[in-house]
N, C-alpha and C positions, 0 to 999 in steps of 0.2 A: 222366056220366063213362064213357067206353068202357073196357071191361075190357082188360087187357094183362098179359103175363107180366113178371116181374122177374127180374133176374139172381140166381143163387143166392149166398148168403152163407156157405155151408159152405166148409171148406178146399179150395183149388183144386189139382187134379192135372191137369197139362197132358197131352193125348193125344199119341201118336206115330204117324207114318206111315212106310211103306217108300219111297214115291215121291210126288212132288208135281209137277204140271205147271201152269204159269201161262201163260195165253193172253191176249195183248193184244187186246181187242175194240175199244176206243176209245182213241185218243190223237191227238196233233196231227201225227204224221209217218208217212207211208207212202211207201216207195221200192220199186218193183217189181223193179229190177235190183240187188239186193244180192248180194254174193259169199257163198259158203258160209262160215259162221263156226264155229269150234270153241273150246271152253274146257275145261280139265281138270275143272271142277267142275259144269258144267251142259251138257246137250244143247240145241242151239239150232236151231230149225226156222223159217226164214223162209217167208213166203208171197209168191211173185211173181205169176204168173198163177194166178188162182183156179181150182182144178180143175173142169173141166166148165162154166166160165162165161167163155168167151173174150171176150164183148162187154160185160163189166162189171168193176168194180174195187171193192176196199175203199175206204172213205171215212174222212176225218179230221175232227176238230173239236177245239176247246179243251175238254178234259174227259178223264175216264178211266173205263174199265170193264175189268175183268179177269174171266176165267173160270178158276176153280180146280178142279182135279181131283186127287184123292189116292187112293192105294191102300194098304191095310193088310191083310195076311193074307187076301187074296182079296176083301175088301170094298172098295167104291168109294164116294166121296162127291164131289159137285159143288156148287159155290156160284158165284153171280154176286156179285162185289164191285164196287159202284158201277155207274152206268148212263149216264155221259156227260152231255152238255148237252141233247140232244134225243132224242126217241124214234126219229126217222127214222134216225139213224146207228147207234144200238145195235141196232135191229131189223135193219137192212140187213146190218151186219157179222156179227151172230150167225147170221143165215141163211146168209151166204156161207161162214162158218167151220163150218157144220154143227153148231152147238151145239143140242142137243135139249132143249127146255124140260121135257119129261117126266122127264128125268134130273136136274134141278136139285133139290137137297135143301134149299136155303134161299137167301134174298136178304140181303146184307149191305150196309149203308151206312157208309162211313168217317166222314163228317161231313156236315152239312146245308148244303152249298153247291150251287148249281144245276148247276155243271159236273160234279157227281157224282150228283145225284139227278134231273136234268132228264128223263132217259129212263125213269125208274122206272115211273110210272103207265102210260105207253104200252106198256112191255114187259109189264106185268102184264095190262093189258086185252087185248092181242093174244094172249097165250099162256095165260091162266089156265085155260081149259077143258082144256088138255093137261097141266097141272102137278099135282103131288101135292096131295091134299086138305088135308093138315095143313101147308101151307106157312107158314113163319115169316119175318118181316122183322126183322133184327137191327140195331139202331142203338146209339149210344153213350149213350143216356139221354133223359130228357124234353126236354132242351135241343135234341135233334135234331128236334123238331117246332116249334121257334120260328121265327117269320118273321125273315128277315135283310134288311138294307138296305145299299145302296151310295150313294156320292156325297156331296153336301153334306148335313150333318146338318140344315141349315135347310130343305132341299128334297130329302129322300131319295128314292131309287128303290127300290121293293120288289124283292128278289131271290127272293121267294116262300118257300114252306115245303113240307115233305113233307106230303102230304094223307093224314092218318091215317084220315079217314072213308072215303076211297075204298079204302084198303087193307082196312079191316075189311068194307066192303061187298063186296069181292071175296074175302072169307073168307081173308085173309092176316093172321096174328096178329103184331102188333108185340111185340117182345121188347126191352126197354130194358136194355142191358148196361153200366150205369155201373160195374159191377164185372166182373172177369174172367169169361168165359163159355166153357164147354166145348161145342164144336159137334161132338163125337164125333171128328172127324179134325183139325179146326182148333180154335183158341181165339182169343178176343179179349182184349185187354189190360185193358179197362175204362179208367177215367179215367187219363190219363197225367200223372204227377207232373212238375213243372217244377223240376228240381234242378240243371241245368247252366247254362252261360253263355248259353244260347239265349234269345231273345226270342220272344214270341208274334207271329206275322206274319199278314198277311192283312187286307184293309181293310174287312171287313164290320162291320156294327153291329147291335145288338139293343136293344129297349126294356128298361128296368129290369123286374125280375121282378114287383114288386108293382104291379099295374095300377091301384091306388087311391092311389098317392103323388102329391104335388104335382108332382114332376118328371115323372111319367108324364103327368099332365094337361097339362103344358106341352109334352109331346112330346119329352122329352129322350132322345137316343140315346147309348148307351155303346159303346165298343169291344168287339167280340166276342172273348172270351178262349177260345173253342172248347172249353168243357168237355165237349161231346158227342163230340169227336174220339177215336177209338180205332183200334188197329191190329189187323189179322188176321194170325195167326202159325201156323206149323207147326213141329213138331220132326221132322226127317227122321232116321230110324234110321242111326246111324253117321256122320252128317254134322253135325248140330247144328240151330241155330235159324234159321228163315227168317222175317224180319219184313217185312210189307208195309205200308208207310207211304203211303197213297194221296195225301196232300198234305203232311203234316208241318208244319202250322201251329204246333204247339207244340214243334217242334224234332226233328230227326232223331235226335240223340243221346239226348234225353229219351225218345223213342219206343222206341229199341233197349233202353235200360236198363230201361224199364218192362217190356218183354217178357221180359228176362232175370230180373227180380225176380219176375214172376208165375210163370214156368215153372220157375225154379230152374236154368236151363240157361245157362251162361256162354259156351259155344262158339257164336259167331256164324257161321253158314254163309253166309247171303245176306241182303242188304237190297235191297228192290225198291220202286219206285213213285215218287210225287212227293215231293220233299224241300223244296219251297217256298223255293228259294234263287235264283229267277230275278231277283229285285230286290235281292238281298243285296249289300253291298259286298264287295270282294275280301278284305279282312282277315277279315271274318266267315266267308267261304267257306274261307279258309285254316285258320282255327281249327276249323271243322267237320271238315275233312279230317284235321287233326292228331288230333282226338279219335277220328275213325273209324279211323285207322291204329292207334291204341291198342287198339281193339276187335277187330282182326285178322279181318275178314270174308274169306271165300274169294271171294265174288262181290258186286259192287255194280252194280245195274241201275237207273240213273236214268230216270225217265219224266216226262211231263206238265210240272209246274211246277219241275223241278229246275234248269233253266237252262243255257245254253251255257257260262257261266263256270265253273260247278261241273264240268261234263263236261270242260272243258279242264284244269282244275286236277287232276281225277282222272287224266286222261291223262298229265299231267306227273309226278304224285306217286305214284299207285297204278295204273299201267297194267296190271299183271297181274290186278288185281281188276275193273277196269272192263269192262262189257259194255254196248254200246248196243243200242237196241231199235227196233221198227218195228211198226206196226199189223199184226195177224195173227200175229206171231211167238209161238212157244210155247217156253218154257224149262222143262226137266225136271230135277229134282234127285233124287238118290238113284239114279242110273243106274249 
């Protein structure tokens, strides 16, 4: 059994920052000729022509990766949150966006789906020699190392798993955050309670936990309930809570309310990321937006698996809060 750190069980006190920047490293949309955008609650910086790289471009794929940089009383912290589907894209874009691996304080995985961890090992292998010696990898618990499957349960296709042995071989320490975890500037929510109308979404499957049961010997697969999914959050001084839901399989509203409960902060400043509503029926989307309206966010930035129907519903019902995104774009809060 390889050693690993466990999330602390002492009472949780969420940290606070003065400023937070979220940079989109990997997503499925890149448009070079976007007009300048402004919003009263976030500074928006798009990337058109990559500076100094006239004959190249940012690339897209199905997946998500974000670079997080925060400032607090002169101190800075940087994290990579998720790593896209393939190492080629996350490495390419991180290089073009001048993300310095030496300045990264930790690696965070939102949940163990390949479109979020696929580029992880390649990123580590490429940059480990330049990164801090005491580098940690934060995931949502032991379930974050289980193999996931897709397709027909009678003939499943393996979607792979996070390679813990490779991480430890590269002297990256796994930290399982089943409970809330303080990352100095950021915090993770721990296990997300399922208390709203929302249903667990996403079609992956896992084998039963006990690998010595009769059902396991028969190869029975169960629907993945995503117990390892957690959100990365910040409290921005004078603004409120920023919740980053990389995929939201357990529900956008559940995720936000978990972040509020963990932090003790009821003011929702921004919600960012994948909301996994791309396959949701319209009445479900309408219900989600109704609940979101009640939480009164200043900014909503859907990415990845949020879906065109959700974005159009937001444009109709919450146009002042909606901000669309693009690979390379940086959003800054607390300006």
